[in-house]
N, C-alpha and C positions, 0 to 999 in steps of 0.2 A: 504494500500500500504506500502511496506517495503522500508524505506529510510536508507541509510548508517548511522551508528552511528556517531554522530557529534564529538565524541572523537577520531575517527579513525585517525591515524597519516598520513595524506596525504602529508607530507613533502618530500616523496620520488619522487613525481612528480615534475620535474623541467621544467620551461618554455622553455628552449632551446631544450629539448627533444621533445617537441610538435611542434617546428618550422619546417616549410617546405618552401623551396624556390619555389614559384609559382606565380610570378607577373602576372597580368591580360594579358599583352601582350604575355607572354610565354604560358599561358593557352589558349588564343584565337587561337594561331597557332595550338596547339594540337587539340582543338575543331573543327576548320575548316577542318583539315586533316581527323580527325576521322569521322566527319559528311559526308563529300563527299565520302570517301572511304567506309563508312558504307552503303551509298545509293547504290553504285556500287555493293557491296557484297550482302546485304540483300534484296534490292528491285529489282535491275536490274539483279543480278546474272552474272555480266560481268567481275568480277575479282575472282580469285580462293582462295584468302586469306582473312581471317576475321580480321578486325582491332580491336585492344585493346589498350586503353590508360593506361599508368602507370601500366603495368602488368609484373609480374615476368616472366623471360624467362624459368625457370624451377620450377614448382609448388611443386616438391618433396623435395626441399631444398632451403636454402637461395641462391638467385641468383640475377644478375643484373636486374634492372628495367628500360628499356628505356622509353622515353616519349611516344612513340607509337611503337607497333609492329604489323606486319601482320602475322597471324598464319595460317599454313596449317593444317587443321583438319585431313587430311588423313595421313600425315607423322609425325604429332606431332612436327613439327619444325617451326621456325620463320624465313623465308627467307629474311624478310625485317624489319629493325629497323630504327627509326628516333629519333634523339636527337634534341631538340630545345634549343637554348642558346642566350646569348647576348655576346658582345665582351669579357667580363671578363671571361666567362666560355668556350670560344671557344677552346682554346688549350687542356683543360681537356677533352672536349667532342670528339674532333678529335682523341685523343689518345685512349679514351674508345671505340669508334666505330671501329677503326682500330684493336684493340686488340680483340674485340668480333668477328669480321669477321674472323680474322686469327686463332682464337682458335679452331674452328671446333666443339665446344661443343653444339651449338644450331641450326645448319643448316643455319646460316645467310649467305646470298649471297650478298645482297646489304645493306650497312649501310649509312645513311644520317645524316648530321648535318646541321641544318638551323639556321643561325644567324638572328634573327628577327630585330636587330637594324640596320643592313645594308642590309637586305633582300638578303643575299648571301647563296647559297647552296654549300655543299661539299658532294661528294659521294665517298665511298670506296667500291670497288667491289672485291669479292673473285677471286683470280687468276690474277687480273689486277692491283689492287692498286687504287690510287686516279684518279678519272675521271675529266679531265679538260674541255672537251667539253660537254655542256649540262648536268651539274652535277645534275640537278633536274629531269632528265628523267630516269624512271625506265624501264629497259629492261624486267624485269619479268612481270610487269603490262602493259607495252607498253603505259605508261601515263606520262605526265609531272606533277609532284607533285606541282610545283609552280602554276599551273593553278587553284588550289583549294584555293589559298591565295589571 
């Protein structure tokens, strides 16, 4: 078996470059959403979009990576994205979701931000803006995303 030369200068690898923000509470929410939506897509065939966690919006170039996206394999667009955050990251994620929905680059129609610390949903919808009533309800899926948590 070939092992790397022990004299190789690995000093270019810095610990902060390997760091990822992914507390268990954050990952648990993504996992629950992905599991339930995956069941509906792969097993029941009752939703039209395939769920992907931590996936690039555009595989042809560097692009944003939402915590969860729902992908339309027929149109090659992602009509739904979800960001999961705590209170400290809320403002940044609200801005990110609003910008991605408004940009028109990825076909996003519904963007969600879920704050797992206070269990609060926010939804930004294309052409409508921020949804105040039932922000966890997806018009595209006809489902309440909060029911999976």
